[in-house]
Backbone bond lengths (Angstrom), bond angles and torsions (degrees), N, CA, C in turn:
res aa  C-N    CA-C-N  psi(-1)  N-CA   C-N-CA  omega(-1)  CA-C   N-CA-C  phi
1 P - - - 1.461 - - 1.534 112.39 -
2 G 1.331 117.88 -35.82 1.459 121.42 -179.47 1.513 112.22 -66.09
3 G 1.328 116.39 -38.38 1.454 120.63 179.68 1.517 111.70 -66.74
4 A 1.318 116.46 -40.90 1.467 120.66 179.08 1.523 110.39 -66.15
5 A 1.318 116.87 -40.23 1.466 120.88 178.86 1.530 110.32 -65.13
6 A 1.324 116.98 -39.78 1.465 120.85 178.98 1.526 110.31 -65.85
7 R 1.323 117.60 -39.32 1.469 120.81 178.24 1.528 110.95 -65.12
8 R 1.334 116.85 -42.34 1.467 119.75 177.67 1.521 110.95 -63.40
9 L 1.331 116.33 -43.85 1.462 120.77 178.44 1.527 110.40 -62.08
10 A 1.333 117.13 -43.00 1.467 121.33 179.81 1.520 110.65 -61.67
11 Q 1.316 117.39 -42.27 1.461 120.65 179.20 1.527 111.05 -63.59
12 K 1.331 116.63 -42.10 1.465 120.43 179.46 1.527 110.87 -67.05
13 V 1.320 116.37 -41.86 1.470 120.67 179.18 1.517 109.38 -64.26
14 K 1.310 117.60 -46.19 1.468 122.08 -179.23 1.525 110.94 -60.13
15 R 1.311 116.90 -45.39 1.462 121.57 -179.81 1.531 110.82 -64.38
16 S 1.309 116.63 -47.88 1.462 121.23 -177.92 1.528 111.72 -68.78
17 A 1.321 116.83 -44.51 1.462 121.08 -178.59 1.524 110.67 -67.03
18 G 1.306 116.92 -39.88 1.458 120.26 -179.74 1.519 112.05 -64.52
19 A 1.312 116.64 -38.48 1.459 120.96 -179.39 1.525 111.41 -68.44
20 R 1.336 116.73 -28.13 1.462 121.01 -176.28 1.530 113.35 -104.74
21 G 1.309 117.35 -4.69 1.457 120.54 -179.33 1.527 113.51 76.86
22 I 1.323 117.39 21.51 1.467 122.22 -179.38 1.522 109.49 -77.95
23 R 1.332 116.07 135.04 1.466 120.33 -179.18 1.520 112.96 -119.65
24 S 1.332 118.34 -5.60 1.465 121.86 -179.06 1.519 109.96 -132.22
25 I 1.327 115.43 144.76 1.461 121.99 178.91 1.519 107.69 -133.35
26 V 1.313 117.16 139.17 1.462 122.54 177.27 1.516 108.22 -115.33
27 V 1.340 116.21 131.85 1.459 121.44 173.73 1.519 106.46 -107.61
28 T 1.326 116.43 118.65 1.458 120.57 -175.74 1.524 110.72 -146.59
29 S 1.311 115.95 165.08 1.463 122.33 173.86 1.517 107.97 -158.72
30 S 1.307 116.24 173.68 1.461 119.88 -176.55 1.527 113.37 -91.00
31 L 1.316 117.95 -17.22 1.460 121.00 -175.51 1.523 112.08 -124.97
32 R 1.331 115.54 155.03 1.465 121.03 174.14 1.520 109.09 -72.01
33 G 1.320 115.49 152.00 1.461 120.70 173.03 1.513 115.56 78.22
34 E 1.314 117.97 15.64 1.466 120.05 -179.32 1.532 113.25 -92.38
35 G 1.343 117.52 1.05 1.453 120.36 174.42 1.510 115.54 96.94
36 K 1.312 117.40 22.82 1.472 120.35 -179.91 1.523 111.45 -62.26
37 T 1.318 117.09 -47.03 1.465 120.96 -178.27 1.520 110.62 -63.74
38 T 1.318 116.93 -46.40 1.460 120.99 179.90 1.518 110.79 -62.06
39 T 1.325 116.69 -44.60 1.465 121.10 179.83 1.520 110.94 -63.83
40 A 1.329 116.96 -45.59 1.466 120.61 -179.12 1.533 110.85 -63.47
41 C 1.321 117.42 -44.73 1.471 120.99 179.54 1.523 111.14 -63.13
42 N 1.331 116.63 -49.12 1.463 120.40 -178.94 1.524 111.59 -64.13
43 L 1.330 117.28 -38.46 1.458 120.62 178.38 1.525 110.72 -66.24
44 A 1.320 117.49 -43.17 1.468 120.67 179.04 1.522 111.15 -62.27
45 I 1.314 117.00 -42.89 1.467 120.91 178.94 1.522 110.21 -64.52
46 A 1.326 116.85 -45.56 1.466 120.88 -179.50 1.527 111.38 -64.12
47 L 1.335 117.66 -41.49 1.461 120.41 177.79 1.522 111.72 -64.51
48 S 1.331 116.82 -38.22 1.466 119.37 180.00 1.522 111.46 -67.94
49 R 1.311 117.41 -31.50 1.464 121.01 178.89 1.523 112.18 -81.90
50 L 1.322 116.18 -23.70 1.458 121.28 -177.72 1.526 111.18 -67.13
51 D 1.325 116.76 -42.54 1.469 121.42 -179.18 1.525 108.10 -141.27
52 R 1.304 116.23 96.36 1.467 120.76 -175.10 1.527 113.47 -71.07
53 S 1.321 117.47 -8.55 1.468 119.56 178.92 1.536 111.36 -84.20
54 E 1.327 117.46 -11.37 1.463 121.62 178.48 1.522 110.04 -109.63
55 S 1.322 115.47 147.69 1.466 121.13 178.90 1.524 110.21 -88.96
56 V 1.324 114.92 148.19 1.461 121.79 175.00 1.521 107.11 -124.16
57 V 1.313 116.56 128.43 1.465 122.08 178.56 1.521 107.82 -116.54
58 L 1.316 116.28 124.10 1.463 122.43 177.58 1.518 107.56 -108.58
59 V 1.333 116.46 120.05 1.464 121.78 -176.28 1.523 108.59 -117.28
60 D 1.331 116.47 127.16 1.463 122.13 176.41 1.523 107.79 -93.12
61 L 1.316 117.16 108.09 1.458 121.15 -177.59 1.528 112.69 -100.91
62 D 1.320 117.24 12.05 1.464 120.26 174.22 1.526 106.78 -85.00
63 L 1.314 117.14 94.00 1.460 121.36 -174.34 1.525 112.70 -75.33
64 R 1.320 117.61 -19.29 1.471 120.52 179.24 1.524 112.20 -82.83
65 R 1.345 116.27 -41.76 1.462 120.99 -178.73 1.529 110.61 -136.12
66 P 1.326 118.22 67.44 1.467 119.48 -179.95 1.525 110.82 -63.73
67 S 1.317 117.05 138.72 1.466 119.40 -175.95 1.523 114.20 -138.50
68 I 1.314 117.92 -6.90 1.477 120.22 -177.86 1.532 111.11 -62.42
69 A 1.313 117.63 -48.63 1.473 121.22 -178.42 1.521 110.63 -59.74
70 R 1.309 117.03 -43.46 1.464 120.85 179.06 1.529 110.91 -63.95
71 S 1.323 116.68 -40.53 1.458 120.49 -179.67 1.519 112.59 -65.91
72 L 1.333 116.10 -33.98 1.464 120.68 -179.79 1.531 112.76 -90.98
73 G 1.326 117.18 -3.12 1.456 120.85 178.53 1.523 113.12 75.03
74 V 1.313 116.44 28.29 1.470 121.18 -178.84 1.512 109.11 -96.30
């Protein structure tokens, strides 16, 4: 179910961003543990699979508790 939701979100983001010329997306929330890392990782993966001719860059800007690399096993 998570993969399908990420694909739907990626399609909506791609359609909306493309129409407006948006090139950056921020995933944020007000509280810890709300799934920002999971959402950002799944969205980046889904966007990269959606159009393989375009590059996707995922940047972890939480300098106190970075978690993207750990989540992706890097």
